[in-house]
N, C-alpha and C positions, 0 to 999 in steps of 0.2 A: 436485516441489517446486522443483527447480533451474530448470526452465523458468519457473515462476511468479516466482521471485526475479529471474531475468534479464530478464523481460519485463513486470514489474509496471507500467511506465510506459505500456505499450501498452494499447489497448482489446481485451483478450483475454477469451475465455469458455471454457466447458467444451469445446466442439468444438475450439478452438485448442490447448488443453492435450492433449487426446486425440490429435490429429493429430501434435503434436510428439513424443509418445512412442510413436506407432504402435500405439495400442490404441483400443478403442471408448470413448465417453464413460462408459458404464456401468462399464467396467473401471477407469477413473480414479476414479470415485466409490467403487467397491468398495475399491480400494487405499487411498484416503484414509481411509475408514471403518475399515478394518482396522488402519491404522498410526497414525492420529491421531484426535482427537475432533472434527475439522473436515471440512467438505466442501471440495472444491477451491476453490470461490469464497469460502467462509468463510476459507480460508487466504489467498487473495488480499486479502480485506478486512482481514486483519491485517498483511500485508506492506506494503501501500501506506502506511498511516499511519506505520509504522516507518521506511520510506525517506524519507517527507516530513519526519518529525521529525529524522532524521539529517542531511538536507540543510539544514534550518533551523538546526540546532545548529552545523553546520560552515561556514555561509555568513557572509561578512562583511556586517554591516549596510550598507545602501546599494548593495550589489551585486546584490541580488535582493529580491523581495517575497514576502509570504505568499501572495498571490494566484497569483503565478507558480509557486511551489512546489506549492501545492495543485492547480492546474490540471495541472501536469506529472505528478502522481501520480494523476490521474483523479477529483479532487474538483471537481464543477461547482457545488456549493452551498457557498459560503464559510461560512455559519452552521453548517451540519452538520459541515463540516471542523473549525471552531473548537471546537464542542461535543465532538466525538469526540476531538480532540487534548487538550482540557482533562480529559476523563474518564480518559484513559490516562496523561497526563504531568503532570497537576496544574497546568498553566499554559497560558496562551493561546499560540497559535502566534507571535504578534508578540513576546511575552516571550521565547520560545525563540530567536527570531531575534536579539533584542537582547542576549542573554546571551553573553558571550565564550566561545569554545570551550575 
């Protein structure tokens, strides 16, 4: 989980996670299923939107853009990012960016 948190900005997959913790991909999957209700990549899909939201919330308007933040956290389709953000946080990413921290 720490590896995923620390590397969520990178294009990582199950093999990268397994290599980082010196086990097989199947061992990573087993450990996640045993300790969480998520797969390793499912966890990554939760971590990335959280980091993007945090960055948007803490950014000063005019110093960054929603597109830059979304891209940095691995979202290549802006519409999907906006929909996912709205579903979790109840507002658009641009509204989050404009709201003072």
